[in-house]
C-alpha positions in Angstrom: -15.1 -26.1 -8.4 -18.6 -24.7 -7.7 -19.0 -20.7 -7.3 -21.0 -18.9 -5.3 -23.7 -16.7 -7.1 -24.7 -13.6 -6.6 -27.4 -11.8 -8.1 -27.3 -7.8 -8.4 -31.3 -6.7 -7.3 -32.3 -5.7 -10.2 -32.6 -9.4 -11.4 -35.0 -10.4 -9.2 -37.4 -7.4 -11.0 -36.2 -9.3 -14.4 -37.3 -12.6 -13.4 -40.6 -11.5 -12.0 -41.6 -9.6 -14.7 -40.5 -12.6 -16.9 -42.3 -15.1 -15.2 -45.9 -13.5 -15.3 -45.6 -12.7 -18.9 -45.0 -16.3 -19.2 -48.0 -17.3 -16.7 -50.0 -15.0 -18.4 -50.0 -16.9 -21.6 -50.3 -20.2 -20.0 -51.0 -21.4 -16.6 -47.7 -23.2 -15.4 -45.0 -21.7 -17.6 -43.8 -18.9 -15.3 -43.2 -21.7 -12.7 -41.3 -23.9 -15.9 -39.4 -20.5 -16.8 -37.7 -19.8 -13.3 -36.9 -23.5 -12.9 -35.4 -23.4 -16.3 -33.6 -20.2 -14.9 -32.6 -21.8 -12.2 -31.3 -24.8 -13.9 -28.9 -22.4 -16.1 -27.5 -20.6 -12.6 -26.9 -24.1 -11.5 -24.5 -24.5 -14.5 -22.9 -21.4 -13.7 -21.6 -22.4 -10.1 -20.0 -25.4 -11.9 -18.7 -23.8 -14.8 -19.3 -20.3 -15.1 -16.4 -20.1 -17.9 -18.6 -21.5 -20.4 -19.3 -18.3 -22.1 -16.8 -15.9 -23.7 -15.8 -12.7 -22.3 -17.5 -9.6 -23.9 -17.7 -6.1 -23.2 -16.7 -4.9 -20.0 -15.5 -8.2 -18.6 -19.5 -9.3 -19.0 -20.1 -13.2 -20.5 -23.5 -13.9 -21.4 -25.1 -17.4 -21.5 -28.6 -18.0 -23.1 -30.6 -20.3 -21.2 -32.3 -23.4 -22.4 -36.2 -23.5 -24.0 -36.4 -19.4 -23.3 -35.4 -16.8 -25.4 -33.5 -15.4 -22.3 -29.7 -14.6 -21.7 -27.8 -14.2 -18.6 -25.5 -11.7 -18.2 -22.8 -12.2 -16.0 -19.2 -11.8 -14.3 -16.8 -13.8 -12.4 -15.3 -12.1 -9.9 -12.5 -13.9 -8.0 -14.8 -17.2 -7.1 -18.3 -15.3 -7.2 -20.6 -15.3 -10.2 -22.3 -11.8 -10.1 -25.2 -11.9 -12.4 -26.2 -8.5 -13.5 -29.2 -9.2 -15.8 -31.4 -12.1 -17.0 -33.3 -10.7 -19.8 -34.9 -11.5 -23.2 -32.6 -12.3 -25.6 -33.5 -9.9 -28.2 -33.3 -6.8 -25.6 -30.7 -4.1 -26.5 -27.6 -4.4 -24.1 -27.8 -0.7 -23.1 -30.9 -1.9 -21.1 -28.5 -3.7 -18.5 -25.2 -2.8 -19.3 -25.2 0.6 -16.8 -25.9 -2.4 -14.2 -22.0 -3.4 -14.7 
């Protein structure tokens, strides 16, 4: 069964900032980052329980190739994504979104 995915508005800013940063490093890398994120979100639609439940019921899944993590929670049949951020960032950067 596929789940629906809902993004908090801040996630768009997360993705925009990260893709711009990668694009500044190498032309086309920002688009590759976004494609990798899209692929990871697709995996969450298929099986959001793939990551363990952590603080405040939030799950965290690393994306492939880039050092970024998707922070999300399952609410009924909806995957609510709170943040897609660099894996080394302090969790306080996104916990207030929960």
